[in-house]
N, C-alpha and C positions, 0 to 999 in steps of 0.2 A: 293565440298560442300561449300556453302556460309555461312559465319558466320554472325549471326544476333546480333545486339547490344542489350544489356539488355533493356527490356521494362521499361520505366519510369512510376512510379505510377501516375495516374491522381488524381488531387485534389478531395477529397471526401467531397462534400458540405453537404451531408446527415449526415456524421459523425460529422462534425463541428456543424450542427444544433442540433443533438441529444445531443452532449456534452454541448452545450450552454443551452439546456433546463434544464439541471441539475443545477439549480441555487440555491446553498446553501450559506447562509450568513456565513461569517467568524465569529468565536467566539474566542475571546482572553481569554486564561486561566489566572487566577490571578497569580501574581508572588509569589513564595514561600518566606517565611521569610528567612533571612540569616542563622538562626540556622538549618532550614530544608535543605537549599542548601548546607550547610557544612557537614551535617550528612552523606550523601551518599559518598562523596569523602573521608571522614575520614574512612569509613568502607570498601570501595572498592578502592584499589590503582589504579590510572590512570583515575578515573572518575572525570570530571570537574563539576563545578556548572551548566554550561549550560546543560550538559547531565542529571544532576539530575532534572532540570526543565523540560526538554523534556520527561524524563521518567514519571514524575508526570503528564504532559499534556497527555501522552499516556494512563494513568490509571494504571501505574505500581507503586505500593506503597509498601514500606518496603524493607529492605535490601535483604532478601532472594528472593523476587520477582524480584528485580533489577538484582541480580546475575543470576538468571535463564534466564531472558530476554536477558542479555548481553552475556550469553554463547550461545545464539542462539538455545536453546532447545524449538523451537516453538511448537513441538508436545505436550509438557507438558502444554501449555498455553490454550489448548482447541481451539474451533473454533472462532477465533477472527475476521474473515472476514464474513460479512453477505452474504448469498447465495453462499458460497464457493463451496458446492457440485454441485449446478446447473451450476456454472461457469466452473468447471472442466469437467462436463458432456458435456457442450456446446463446450469447447475447443477440447475434444476428438472427438466429432461429426464433428466439422469443419475440423480437421486434416484428418479424414476418408473420408470426402467429398471433400477434397482439396479446401476448401473455402478460400477466401482471408481474411486477417486480418481486413480490413475495414468493411466488411459485418458482421464479428463477433463482432466488437466493437459496431456497431449500434445496434445489437441484445441485447448485454449486457447492453448498455447505456439506452435502452428504455424499458428494462424488469422491 
């Protein structure tokens, strides 16, 4: 039996074009005042000012919400990703059809 070398993926120009078409401008969140940056680290040991700012940028406000987020209890946060159900259904379909990841990414990116 002859062993075959693993097939190298070919560059997917359609995927690159689809991802490039999703041109969203960057928005910089305002920097929190020092009092707000210090409140979270004072309430939750191990949290830094940077993490407090990132949580704020993510839309997580308040000590209890931050604790929940940092514990990784993502199910309690509701559906935070748009079209999550459609994406999961598409992934399951792709797995069942043995589709490649690049064709899946193009479908999701252009949906």
